[in-house]
Biopython code that builds the backbone (N, CA, C, O; Angstrom):
import numpy as np
from Bio.PDB.StructureBuilder import StructureBuilder

atoms = [
    (1, "UNK", "N", (-15.557, 1.873, -15.160)),
    (1, "UNK", "CA", (-14.247, 1.469, -14.709)),
    (1, "UNK", "C", (-13.847, 0.214, -15.482)),
    (1, "UNK", "O", (-14.610, -0.751, -15.535)),
    (2, "UNK", "N", (-12.682, 0.222, -16.067)),
    (2, "UNK", "CA", (-12.198, -0.936, -16.802)),
    (2, "UNK", "C", (-11.765, -2.043, -15.846)),
    (2, "UNK", "O", (-11.253, -1.762, -14.762)),
    (3, "UNK", "N", (-11.961, -3.262, -16.231)),
    (3, "UNK", "CA", (-11.584, -4.406, -15.396)),
    (3, "UNK", "C", (-10.144, -4.845, -15.671)),
    (3, "UNK", "O", (-9.620, -5.695, -14.951)),
    (4, "UNK", "N", (-9.501, -4.290, -16.682)),
    (4, "UNK", "CA", (-8.137, -4.690, -17.026)),
    (4, "UNK", "C", (-7.083, -3.908, -16.258)),
    (4, "UNK", "O", (-5.949, -4.369, -16.128)),
    (5, "UNK", "N", (-7.430, -2.755, -15.755)),
    (5, "UNK", "CA", (-6.468, -1.891, -15.087)),
    (5, "UNK", "C", (-6.363, -2.153, -13.600)),
    (5, "UNK", "O", (-6.891, -3.132, -13.074)),
    (6, "UNK", "N", (-5.665, -1.243, -12.942)),
    (6, "UNK", "CA", (-5.462, -1.318, -11.492)),
    (6, "UNK", "C", (-5.621, 0.083, -10.920)),
    (6, "UNK", "O", (-5.119, 1.056, -11.484)),
    (7, "UNK", "N", (-6.312, 0.177, -9.814)),
    (7, "UNK", "CA", (-6.302, 1.409, -9.025)),
    (7, "UNK", "C", (-5.440, 1.114, -7.812)),
    (7, "UNK", "O", (-5.767, 0.241, -7.008)),
    (8, "UNK", "N", (-4.348, 1.834, -7.679)),
    (8, "UNK", "CA", (-3.426, 1.637, -6.552)),
    (8, "UNK", "C", (-3.295, 2.950, -5.796)),
    (8, "UNK", "O", (-3.187, 4.019, -6.396)),
    (9, "UNK", "N", (-3.305, 2.855, -4.474)),
    (9, "UNK", "CA", (-3.117, 4.033, -3.636)),
    (9, "UNK", "C", (-1.895, 3.818, -2.747)),
    (9, "UNK", "O", (-1.570, 2.689, -2.379)),
    (10, "UNK", "N", (-1.230, 4.910, -2.413)),
    (10, "UNK", "CA", (-0.026, 4.865, -1.596)),
    (10, "UNK", "C", (-0.392, 4.957, -0.126)),
    (10, "UNK", "O", (-0.800, 6.009, 0.366)),
    (11, "UNK", "N", (-0.242, 3.853, 0.555)),
    (11, "UNK", "CA", (-0.462, 3.808, 1.990)),
    (11, "UNK", "C", (0.912, 3.707, 2.651)),
    (11, "UNK", "O", (1.867, 4.354, 2.221)),
    (12, "UNK", "N", (0.998, 2.904, 3.680)),
    (12, "UNK", "CA", (2.244, 2.703, 4.416)),
    (12, "UNK", "C", (2.079, 1.482, 5.291)),
    (12, "UNK", "O", (0.964, 1.146, 5.692)),
    (13, "UNK", "N", (3.167, 0.822, 5.588)),
    (13, "UNK", "CA", (3.120, -0.245, 6.572)),
    (13, "UNK", "C", (2.676, 0.276, 7.921)),
    (13, "UNK", "O", (2.122, -0.470, 8.729)),
    (14, "UNK", "N", (2.917, 1.562, 8.171)),
    (14, "UNK", "CA", (2.488, 2.166, 9.433)),
    (14, "UNK", "C", (0.973, 2.302, 9.521)),
    (14, "UNK", "O", (0.439, 2.577, 10.596)),
    (15, "UNK", "N", (0.275, 2.113, 8.402)),
    (15, "UNK", "CA", (-1.180, 2.143, 8.408)),
    (15, "UNK", "C", (-1.798, 0.821, 8.845)),
    (15, "UNK", "O", (-3.016, 0.722, 8.987)),
    (16, "UNK", "N", (-0.966, -0.192, 9.057)),
    (16, "UNK", "CA", (-1.450, -1.488, 9.496)),
    (16, "UNK", "C", (-1.778, -1.446, 10.984)),
    (16, "UNK", "O", (-0.902, -1.206, 11.814)),
    (17, "UNK", "N", (-3.048, -1.680, 11.313)),
    (17, "UNK", "CA", (-3.452, -1.742, 12.717)),
    (17, "UNK", "C", (-2.873, -3.012, 13.349)),
    (17, "UNK", "O", (-2.419, -2.992, 14.493)),
    (18, "UNK", "N", (-2.892, -4.109, 12.599)),
    (18, "UNK", "CA", (-2.393, -5.376, 13.105)),
    (18, "UNK", "C", (-0.914, -5.373, 13.432)),
    (18, "UNK", "O", (-0.474, -6.077, 14.341)),
    (19, "UNK", "N", (-0.142, -4.584, 12.694)),
    (19, "UNK", "CA", (1.312, -4.532, 12.928)),
    (19, "UNK", "C", (1.720, -3.442, 13.914)),
    (19, "UNK", "O", (2.904, -3.306, 14.221)),
    (20, "UNK", "N", (0.776, -2.676, 14.407)),
    (20, "UNK", "CA", (1.125, -1.564, 15.299)),
    (20, "UNK", "C", (1.343, -2.079, 16.719)),
    (20, "UNK", "O", (0.423, -2.111, 17.537)),
    (21, "UNK", "N", (2.574, -2.475, 16.988)),
    (21, "UNK", "CA", (2.911, -2.963, 18.323)),
    (21, "UNK", "C", (3.823, -1.991, 19.069)),
    (21, "UNK", "O", (4.095, -2.175, 20.255)),
    (22, "UNK", "N", (4.296, -0.956, 18.372)),
    (22, "UNK", "CA", (5.252, -0.041, 18.999)),
    (22, "UNK", "C", (4.709, 1.359, 19.227)),
    (22, "UNK", "O", (5.341, 2.159, 19.917)),
    (23, "UNK", "N", (3.558, 1.670, 18.664)),
    (23, "UNK", "CA", (3.022, 3.016, 18.810)),
    (23, "UNK", "C", (3.859, 4.032, 18.045)),
    (23, "UNK", "O", (4.628, 3.671, 17.154)),
    (24, "UNK", "N", (3.706, 5.290, 18.394)),
    (24, "UNK", "CA", (4.405, 6.365, 17.696)),
    (24, "UNK", "C", (3.743, 6.706, 16.369)),
    (24, "UNK", "O", (2.955, 5.925, 15.835)),
    (25, "UNK", "N", (4.062, 7.853, 15.857)),
    (25, "UNK", "CA", (3.555, 8.312, 14.560)),
    (25, "UNK", "C", (2.028, 8.264, 14.508)),
    (25, "UNK", "O", (1.468, 7.944, 13.460)),
    (26, "UNK", "N", (1.351, 8.569, 15.591)),
    (26, "UNK", "CA", (-0.089, 8.369, 15.693)),
    (26, "UNK", "C", (-0.900, 9.053, 14.599)),
    (26, "UNK", "O", (-1.793, 8.436, 14.018)),
    (27, "UNK", "N", (-0.607, 10.305, 14.313)),
    (27, "UNK", "CA", (-1.395, 11.030, 13.310)),
    (27, "UNK", "C", (-1.150, 10.453, 11.918)),
    (27, "UNK", "O", (-2.096, 10.276, 11.150)),
    (28, "UNK", "N", (0.100, 10.160, 11.586)),
    (28, "UNK", "CA", (0.414, 9.562, 10.283)),
    (28, "UNK", "C", (-0.239, 8.185, 10.171)),
    (28, "UNK", "O", (-0.872, 7.877, 9.162)),
    (29, "UNK", "N", (-0.086, 7.356, 11.212)),
    (29, "UNK", "CA", (-0.694, 6.025, 11.202)),
    (29, "UNK", "C", (-2.212, 6.121, 10.990)),
    (29, "UNK", "O", (-2.784, 5.378, 10.192)),
    (30, "UNK", "N", (-2.844, 7.033, 11.707)),
    (30, "UNK", "CA", (-4.293, 7.186, 11.596)),
    (30, "UNK", "C", (-4.704, 7.617, 10.189)),
    (30, "UNK", "O", (-5.716, 7.146, 9.670)),
    (31, "UNK", "N", (-3.933, 8.504, 9.572)),
    (31, "UNK", "CA", (-4.284, 8.946, 8.220)),
    (31, "UNK", "C", (-4.178, 7.793, 7.225)),
    (31, "UNK", "O", (-5.016, 7.672, 6.331)),
    (32, "UNK", "N", (-3.168, 6.953, 7.368)),
    (32, "UNK", "CA", (-3.006, 5.816, 6.454)),
    (32, "UNK", "C", (-4.025, 4.727, 6.754)),
    (32, "UNK", "O", (-4.530, 4.092, 5.827)),
    (33, "UNK", "N", (-4.340, 4.494, 8.017)),
    (33, "UNK", "CA", (-5.388, 3.527, 8.364)),
    (33, "UNK", "C", (-6.733, 3.993, 7.804)),
    (33, "UNK", "O", (-7.538, 3.175, 7.358)),
    (34, "UNK", "N", (-6.977, 5.305, 7.826)),
    (34, "UNK", "CA", (-8.190, 5.862, 7.238)),
    (34, "UNK", "C", (-8.238, 5.635, 5.736)),
    (34, "UNK", "O", (-9.285, 5.285, 5.192)),
    (35, "UNK", "N", (-7.111, 5.833, 5.066)),
    (35, "UNK", "CA", (-7.038, 5.563, 3.623)),
    (35, "UNK", "C", (-7.321, 4.087, 3.355)),
    (35, "UNK", "O", (-8.059, 3.749, 2.430)),
    (36, "UNK", "N", (-6.733, 3.211, 4.167)),
    (36, "UNK", "CA", (-6.948, 1.779, 3.991)),
    (36, "UNK", "C", (-8.430, 1.428, 4.131)),
    (36, "UNK", "O", (-8.959, 0.625, 3.363)),
    (37, "UNK", "N", (-9.094, 2.034, 5.112)),
    (37, "UNK", "CA", (-10.523, 1.800, 5.318)),
    (37, "UNK", "C", (-11.333, 2.321, 4.137)),
    (37, "UNK", "O", (-12.278, 1.669, 3.691)),
    (38, "UNK", "N", (-10.967, 3.483, 3.635)),
    (38, "UNK", "CA", (-11.669, 4.040, 2.469)),
    (38, "UNK", "C", (-11.538, 3.112, 1.264)),
    (38, "UNK", "O", (-12.504, 2.912, 0.528)),
    (39, "UNK", "N", (-10.358, 2.551, 1.061)),
    (39, "UNK", "CA", (-10.172, 1.629, -0.068)),
    (39, "UNK", "C", (-10.983, 0.352, 0.113)),
    (39, "UNK", "O", (-11.537, -0.167, -0.856)),
    (40, "UNK", "N", (-11.062, -0.160, 1.332)),
    (40, "UNK", "CA", (-11.876, -1.363, 1.572)),
    (40, "UNK", "C", (-13.344, -1.076, 1.285)),
    (40, "UNK", "O", (-14.041, -1.918, 0.720)),
    (41, "UNK", "N", (-13.814, 0.095, 1.665)),
    (41, "UNK", "CA", (-15.196, 0.477, 1.370)),
    (41, "UNK", "C", (-15.410, 0.621, -0.127)),
    (41, "UNK", "O", (-16.419, 0.158, -0.659)),
    (42, "UNK", "N", (-14.463, 1.263, -0.814)),
    (42, "UNK", "CA", (-14.535, 1.418, -2.269)),
    (42, "UNK", "C", (-14.572, 0.045, -2.938)),
    (42, "UNK", "O", (-15.347, -0.177, -3.869)),
    (43, "UNK", "N", (-13.729, -0.877, -2.458)),
    (43, "UNK", "CA", (-13.666, -2.220, -3.038)),
    (43, "UNK", "C", (-14.997, -2.947, -2.911)),
    (43, "UNK", "O", (-15.389, -3.691, -3.810)),
    (44, "UNK", "N", (-15.687, -2.736, -1.808)),
    (44, "UNK", "CA", (-16.959, -3.430, -1.608)),
    (44, "UNK", "C", (-18.017, -2.985, -2.608)),
    (44, "UNK", "O", (-18.983, -3.707, -2.853)),
    (45, "UNK", "N", (-17.841, -1.807, -3.183)),
    (45, "UNK", "CA", (-18.808, -1.292, -4.160)),
    (45, "UNK", "C", (-18.341, -1.458, -5.599)),
    (45, "UNK", "O", (-19.061, -1.080, -6.523)),
    (46, "UNK", "N", (-17.143, -2.019, -5.812)),
    (46, "UNK", "CA", (-16.593, -2.163, -7.163)),
    (46, "UNK", "C", (-16.060, -3.574, -7.367)),
    (46, "UNK", "O", (-14.885, -3.781, -7.671)),
    (47, "UNK", "N", (-16.949, -4.529, -7.193)),
    (47, "UNK", "CA", (-16.572, -5.925, -7.345)),
    (47, "UNK", "C", (-16.001, -6.183, -8.739)),
    (47, "UNK", "O", (-16.548, -5.714, -9.737)),
    (48, "UNK", "N", (-14.917, -6.917, -8.797)),
    (48, "UNK", "CA", (-14.275, -7.236, -10.070)),
    (48, "UNK", "C", (-13.124, -6.317, -10.418)),
    (48, "UNK", "O", (-12.258, -6.682, -11.213)),
    (49, "UNK", "N", (-13.100, -5.128, -9.833)),
    (49, "UNK", "CA", (-11.996, -4.201, -10.082)),
    (49, "UNK", "C", (-10.744, -4.690, -9.350)),
    (49, "UNK", "O", (-10.842, -5.375, -8.332)),
    (50, "UNK", "N", (-9.580, -4.339, -9.868)),
    (50, "UNK", "CA", (-8.321, -4.648, -9.197)),
    (50, "UNK", "C", (-7.882, -3.412, -8.430)),
    (50, "UNK", "O", (-7.582, -2.373, -9.018)),
    (51, "UNK", "N", (-7.850, -3.539, -7.111)),
    (51, "UNK", "CA", (-7.538, -2.420, -6.223)),
    (51, "UNK", "C", (-6.380, -2.812, -5.318)),
    (51, "UNK", "O", (-6.389, -3.882, -4.710)),
    (52, "UNK", "N", (-5.391, -1.942, -5.235)),
    (52, "UNK", "CA", (-4.229, -2.201, -4.391)),
    (52, "UNK", "C", (-3.996, -1.058, -3.431)),
    (52, "UNK", "O", (-4.014, 0.111, -3.817)),
    (53, "UNK", "N", (-3.779, -1.403, -2.193)),
    (53, "UNK", "CA", (-3.324, -0.467, -1.182)),
    (53, "UNK", "C", (-1.858, -0.822, -0.972)),
    (53, "UNK", "O", (-1.544, -1.922, -0.516)),
    (54, "UNK", "N", (-0.956, 0.108, -1.305)),
    (54, "UNK", "CA", (0.475, -0.202, -1.366)),
    (54, "UNK", "C", (1.258, 0.411, -0.203)),
    (54, "UNK", "O", (1.026, 1.553, 0.196)),
    (55, "UNK", "N", (2.190, -0.380, 0.325)),
    (55, "UNK", "CA", (3.150, 0.083, 1.329)),
    (55, "UNK", "C", (4.528, 0.069, 0.667)),
    (55, "UNK", "O", (5.019, -1.002, 0.311)),
    (56, "UNK", "N", (5.158, 1.219, 0.495)),
    (56, "UNK", "CA", (6.403, 1.287, -0.272)),
    (56, "UNK", "C", (7.636, 0.780, 0.454)),
    (56, "UNK", "O", (8.699, 0.656, -0.154)),
    (57, "UNK", "N", (7.516, 0.485, 1.742)),
    (57, "UNK", "CA", (8.697, 0.125, 2.527)),
    (57, "UNK", "C", (9.290, 1.377, 3.168)),
    (57, "UNK", "O", (8.792, 2.486, 2.972)),
    (58, "UNK", "N", (10.345, 1.184, 3.924)),
    (58, "UNK", "CA", (11.031, 2.301, 4.589)),
    (58, "UNK", "C", (12.042, 2.857, 3.600)),
    (58, "UNK", "O", (13.087, 2.254, 3.360)),
    (59, "UNK", "N", (11.722, 4.015, 3.027)),
    (59, "UNK", "CA", (12.464, 4.566, 1.885)),
    (59, "UNK", "C", (13.266, 5.795, 2.310)),
    (59, "UNK", "O", (12.797, 6.631, 3.083)),
    (60, "UNK", "N", (14.498, 5.882, 1.779)),
    (60, "UNK", "CA", (15.363, 7.030, 2.050)),
    (60, "UNK", "C", (14.848, 8.265, 1.306)),
    (60, "UNK", "O", (15.209, 8.533, 0.160)),
    (61, "UNK", "N", (13.990, 8.998, 2.010)),
    (61, "UNK", "CA", (13.439, 10.256, 1.529)),
    (61, "UNK", "C", (13.579, 11.253, 2.670)),
    (61, "UNK", "O", (14.143, 10.928, 3.715)),
    (62, "UNK", "N", (13.071, 12.460, 2.477)),
    (62, "UNK", "CA", (13.083, 13.430, 3.579)),
    (62, "UNK", "C", (12.345, 12.876, 4.789)),
    (62, "UNK", "O", (12.769, 13.086, 5.926)),
    (63, "UNK", "N", (11.238, 12.166, 4.551)),
    (63, "UNK", "CA", (10.477, 11.610, 5.665)),
    (63, "UNK", "C", (11.152, 10.362, 6.236)),
    (63, "UNK", "O", (11.268, 10.226, 7.454)),
    (64, "UNK", "N", (11.593, 9.457, 5.377)),
    (64, "UNK", "CA", (12.192, 8.204, 5.827)),
    (64, "UNK", "C", (13.555, 8.378, 6.469)),
    (64, "UNK", "O", (13.949, 7.600, 7.338)),
    (65, "UNK", "N", (14.274, 9.409, 6.032)),
    (65, "UNK", "CA", (15.585, 9.695, 6.592)),
    (65, "UNK", "C", (16.702, 8.880, 5.965)),
    (65, "UNK", "O", (16.447, 7.932, 5.222)),
    (66, "UNK", "N", (17.944, 9.253, 6.266)),
    (66, "UNK", "CA", (19.097, 8.608, 5.646)),
    (66, "UNK", "C", (19.321, 7.172, 6.114)),
    (66, "UNK", "O", (20.032, 6.421, 5.446)),
    (67, "UNK", "N", (18.740, 6.772, 7.235)),
    (67, "UNK", "CA", (18.923, 5.421, 7.739)),
    (67, "UNK", "C", (17.937, 4.408, 7.192)),
    (67, "UNK", "O", (18.003, 3.229, 7.542)),
    (68, "UNK", "N", (17.014, 4.853, 6.330)),
    (68, "UNK", "CA", (16.008, 3.943, 5.780)),
    (68, "UNK", "C", (16.669, 2.849, 4.952)),
    (68, "UNK", "O", (17.747, 3.041, 4.389)),
    (69, "UNK", "N", (16.017, 1.719, 4.889)),
    (69, "UNK", "CA", (16.616, 0.536, 4.265)),
    (69, "UNK", "C", (16.521, 0.490, 2.741)),
    (69, "UNK", "O", (17.235, -0.296, 2.118)),
    (70, "UNK", "N", (15.676, 1.293, 2.125)),
    (70, "UNK", "CA", (15.465, 1.224, 0.669)),
    (70, "UNK", "C", (15.765, 2.546, -0.013)),
    (70, "UNK", "O", (15.502, 3.614, 0.539)),
    (71, "UNK", "N", (16.319, 2.468, -1.216)),
    (71, "UNK", "CA", (16.415, 3.674, -2.032)),
    (71, "UNK", "C", (15.110, 3.811, -2.812)),
    (71, "UNK", "O", (14.359, 2.848, -2.973)),
    (72, "UNK", "N", (14.861, 5.014, -3.286)),
    (72, "UNK", "CA", (13.612, 5.321, -3.986)),
    (72, "UNK", "C", (13.424, 4.411, -5.197)),
    (72, "UNK", "O", (12.330, 3.889, -5.412)),
    (73, "UNK", "N", (14.475, 4.215, -5.989)),
    (73, "UNK", "CA", (14.357, 3.423, -7.216)),
    (73, "UNK", "C", (13.909, 1.992, -6.928)),
    (73, "UNK", "O", (13.079, 1.449, -7.658)),
    (74, "UNK", "N", (14.440, 1.381, -5.889)),
    (74, "UNK", "CA", (14.067, 0.010, -5.548)),
    (74, "UNK", "C", (12.592, -0.069, -5.156)),
    (74, "UNK", "O", (11.873, -0.965, -5.597)),
    (75, "UNK", "N", (12.151, 0.869, -4.332)),
    (75, "UNK", "CA", (10.756, 0.888, -3.903)),
    (75, "UNK", "C", (9.817, 1.105, -5.084)),
    (75, "UNK", "O", (8.841, 0.374, -5.252)),
    (76, "UNK", "N", (10.114, 2.100, -5.890)),
    (76, "UNK", "CA", (9.241, 2.425, -7.027)),
    (76, "UNK", "C", (9.225, 1.293, -8.043)),
    (76, "UNK", "O", (8.160, 0.925, -8.539)),
    (77, "UNK", "N", (10.376, 0.744, -8.354)),
    (77, "UNK", "CA", (10.442, -0.368, -9.307)),
    (77, "UNK", "C", (9.634, -1.553, -8.784)),
    (77, "UNK", "O", (8.889, -2.180, -9.537)),
    (78, "UNK", "N", (9.779, -1.858, -7.504)),
    (78, "UNK", "CA", (9.031, -2.965, -6.918)),
    (78, "UNK", "C", (7.534, -2.732, -6.974)),
    (78, "UNK", "O", (6.776, -3.627, -7.349)),
    (79, "UNK", "N", (7.101, -1.528, -6.601)),
    (79, "UNK", "CA", (5.666, -1.242, -6.643)),
    (79, "UNK", "C", (5.133, -1.309, -8.065)),
    (79, "UNK", "O", (4.049, -1.845, -8.293)),
    (80, "UNK", "N", (5.875, -0.776, -9.018)),
    (80, "UNK", "CA", (5.430, -0.829, -10.416)),
    (80, "UNK", "C", (5.292, -2.280, -10.884)),
    (80, "UNK", "O", (4.336, -2.621, -11.580)),
    (81, "UNK", "N", (6.239, -3.124, -10.503)),
    (81, "UNK", "CA", (6.164, -4.543, -10.877)),
    (81, "UNK", "C", (4.956, -5.222, -10.238)),
    (81, "UNK", "O", (4.270, -6.009, -10.890)),
    (82, "UNK", "N", (4.693, -4.924, -8.972)),
    (82, "UNK", "CA", (3.538, -5.514, -8.276)),
    (82, "UNK", "C", (2.247, -5.059, -8.951)),
    (82, "UNK", "O", (1.363, -5.872, -9.221)),
    (83, "UNK", "N", (2.140, -3.777, -9.220)),
    (83, "UNK", "CA", (0.935, -3.245, -9.867)),
    (83, "UNK", "C", (0.725, -3.910, -11.222)),
    (83, "UNK", "O", (-0.384, -4.345, -11.531)),
    (84, "UNK", "N", (1.771, -3.991, -12.026)),
    (84, "UNK", "CA", (1.655, -4.613, -13.349)),
    (84, "UNK", "C", (1.268, -6.085, -13.245)),
    (84, "UNK", "O", (0.479, -6.575, -14.053)),
    (85, "UNK", "N", (1.808, -6.787, -12.268)),
    (85, "UNK", "CA", (1.529, -8.218, -12.138)),
    (85, "UNK", "C", (0.093, -8.502, -11.701)),
    (85, "UNK", "O", (-0.416, -9.600, -11.926)),
    (86, "UNK", "N", (-0.558, -7.532, -11.084)),
    (86, "UNK", "CA", (-1.922, -7.730, -10.581)),
    (86, "UNK", "C", (-3.000, -7.231, -11.548)),
    (86, "UNK", "O", (-4.189, -7.441, -11.310)),
    (87, "UNK", "N", (-2.599, -6.584, -12.618)),
    (87, "UNK", "CA", (-3.565, -5.990, -13.552)),
    (87, "UNK", "C", (-4.589, -7.017, -14.016)),
    (87, "UNK", "O", (-4.239, -8.109, -14.464)),
    (88, "UNK", "N", (-5.858, -6.644, -13.901)),
    (88, "UNK", "CA", (-6.947, -7.466, -14.386)),
    (88, "UNK", "C", (-7.309, -8.653, -13.504)),
    (88, "UNK", "O", (-8.223, -9.403, -13.850)),
    (89, "UNK", "N", (-6.628, -8.853, -12.378)),
    (89, "UNK", "CA", (-6.911, -10.007, -11.521)),
    (89, "UNK", "C", (-8.159, -9.825, -10.662)),
    (89, "UNK", "O", (-8.759, -10.801, -10.213)),
    (90, "UNK", "N", (-8.537, -8.596, -10.441)),
    (90, "UNK", "CA", (-9.691, -8.324, -9.594)),
    (90, "UNK", "C", (-9.347, -8.468, -8.122)),
    (90, "UNK", "O", (-8.331, -9.060, -7.758)),
    (91, "UNK", "N", (-10.208, -7.917, -7.290)),
    (91, "UNK", "CA", (-10.024, -7.999, -5.849)),
    (91, "UNK", "C", (-9.216, -6.845, -5.289)),
    (91, "UNK", "O", (-8.700, -5.999, -6.020)),
    (92, "UNK", "N", (-9.125, -6.840, -3.977)),
    (92, "UNK", "CA", (-8.416, -5.779, -3.265)),
    (92, "UNK", "C", (-7.361, -6.413, -2.373)),
    (92, "UNK", "O", (-7.636, -7.395, -1.683)),
    (93, "UNK", "N", (-6.161, -5.859, -2.384)),
    (93, "UNK", "CA", (-5.079, -6.373, -1.550)),
    (93, "UNK", "C", (-4.278, -5.217, -0.976)),
    (93, "UNK", "O", (-4.168, -4.155, -1.588)),
    (94, "UNK", "N", (-3.723, -5.439, 0.201)),
    (94, "UNK", "CA", (-2.818, -4.499, 0.884)),
    (94, "UNK", "C", (-1.456, -5.163, 0.808)),
    (94, "UNK", "O", (-1.200, -6.153, 1.493)),
    (95, "UNK", "N", (-0.576, -4.613, -0.032)),
    (95, "UNK", "CA", (0.704, -5.245, -0.351)),
    (95, "UNK", "C", (1.860, -4.279, -0.171)),
    (95, "UNK", "O", (1.686, -3.063, -0.254)),
    (96, "UNK", "N", (3.047, -4.832, 0.078)),
    (96, "UNK", "CA", (4.240, -3.999, 0.089)),
    (96, "UNK", "C", (4.882, -3.983, -1.288)),
    (96, "UNK", "O", (4.346, -4.557, -2.236)),
    (97, "UNK", "N", (6.024, -3.331, -1.397)),
    (97, "UNK", "CA", (6.686, -3.163, -2.691)),
    (97, "UNK", "C", (7.215, -4.475, -3.275)),
    (97, "UNK", "O", (7.605, -4.519, -4.442)),
    (98, "UNK", "N", (7.230, -5.543, -2.472)),
    (98, "UNK", "CA", (7.657, -6.867, -2.952)),
    (98, "UNK", "C", (6.459, -7.756, -3.282)),
    (98, "UNK", "O", (6.630, -8.881, -3.753)),
    (99, "UNK", "N", (5.250, -7.256, -3.036)),
    (99, "UNK", "CA", (4.052, -8.055, -3.287)),
    (99, "UNK", "C", (3.644, -8.887, -2.100)),
    (99, "UNK", "O", (2.756, -9.731, -2.220)),
    (100, "UNK", "N", (4.265, -8.675, -0.952)),
    (100, "UNK", "CA", (3.934, -9.399, 0.270)),
    (100, "UNK", "C", (2.709, -8.758, 0.928)),
    (100, "UNK", "O", (2.611, -7.534, 1.017)),
    (101, "UNK", "N", (1.786, -9.589, 1.382)),
    (101, "UNK", "CA", (0.576, -9.090, 2.043)),
    (101, "UNK", "C", (0.952, -8.381, 3.351)),
    (101, "UNK", "O", (1.747, -8.887, 4.143)),
    (102, "UNK", "N", (0.363, -7.198, 3.556)),
    (102, "UNK", "CA", (0.513, -6.449, 4.796)),
    (102, "UNK", "C", (-0.762, -6.670, 5.613)),
    (102, "UNK", "O", (-1.858, -6.509, 5.077)),
    (103, "UNK", "N", (-0.651, -7.032, 6.891)),
    (103, "UNK", "CA", (-1.860, -7.219, 7.708)),
    (103, "UNK", "C", (-2.651, -5.915, 7.820)),
    (103, "UNK", "O", (-2.081, -4.831, 7.939)),
    (104, "UNK", "N", (-3.966, -6.049, 7.780)),
    (104, "UNK", "CA", (-4.806, -4.864, 7.916)),
    (104, "UNK", "C", (-4.672, -4.298, 9.301)),
    (104, "UNK", "O", (-5.304, -3.291, 9.621)),
]
sb = StructureBuilder()
sb.init_structure("model")
sb.init_model(0)
sb.init_chain("A")
sb.init_seg("    ")
for serial, (resi, resn, name, xyz) in enumerate(atoms, 1):
    if name == "N":
        sb.init_residue(resn, " ", resi, " ")
    sb.init_atom(name, np.array(xyz, "f"), 0.0, 1.0, " ", f" {name:<3s}", serial, name[0])
structure = sb.get_structure()
């Protein structure tokens, strides 16, 4: 594994256990929380690698619906910028499309 690159996976803010104060979406939340846990385990075995668990925000897609706050281009552009800015830094972070830390 190269130390200059980034491995990023698509999670969701709904995968945050710490932010889950409203419930709902239980199966989706559990699947994303499981992905987050898998990435934390992977990170523990790949010290020095740059690993990102990304939350794209609430995006206007078939799943997000027409009332979502972000268009696809804004979310994707933001995530691409965050990924590029973290290349080669090492460590694991759970970030949104703006680079803001999401609570685990």
